[in-house]
C-alpha positions in Angstrom: 0.0 0.0 0.0 2.8 2.4 0.8 4.3 1.6 -2.6 1.1 2.8 -4.3 1.1 6.1 -2.4 4.6 7.2 -3.2 4.2 7.4 -7.0 0.9 9.2 -6.5 2.7 11.9 -4.5 5.4 12.1 -7.0 3.1 12.5 -10.0 0.9 15.0 -8.1 4.0 17.0 -7.3 5.5 16.9 -10.8 2.4 17.4 -12.9 1.6 21.0 -12.1 5.2 22.0 -12.7 5.4 20.3 -16.0 2.0 21.6 -17.0 2.9 25.2 -16.3 6.0 24.8 -18.5 3.9 23.4 -21.4 3.7 26.0 -24.2 0.1 24.9 -25.0 -0.9 25.5 -21.3 0.8 28.9 -21.3 -0.9 29.9 -24.6 -4.2 28.8 -23.1 -3.7 31.0 -20.0 -2.7 33.9 -22.2 -5.8 33.5 -24.4 -8.0 33.2 -21.3 -6.5 36.4 -19.8 -7.0 38.2 -23.1 -10.6 37.1 -23.3 -11.1 38.3 -19.7 -9.8 41.8 -20.7 -12.0 41.8 -23.8 -15.1 40.9 -21.7 -14.3 43.6 -19.1 -14.0 46.2 -21.9 -17.3 45.1 -23.5 -19.0 45.3 -20.1 -17.6 48.8 -19.5 -18.7 49.9 -22.9 -22.2 48.6 -22.4 -22.5 50.3 -19.0 -21.2 53.5 -20.5 -23.7 53.5 -23.3 -26.6 52.5 -21.1 -26.0 55.2 -18.5 -25.1 57.8 -21.1 -28.6 57.4 -22.7 -30.3 57.0 -19.4 -29.0 60.3 -18.0 -29.2 62.3 -21.2 
């Protein structure tokens, strides 16, 4: 049983490190961050247009 636990701990420790170095993983995080910025910009634009017409 202890033999089964040791590889699990090793793979659990190594996978996040290897995954963060993966270029596809890093590209995915960059795309997600860019999409978040785009959504924030769209939300600000919608609020600006709604309140501009509301208070006009």
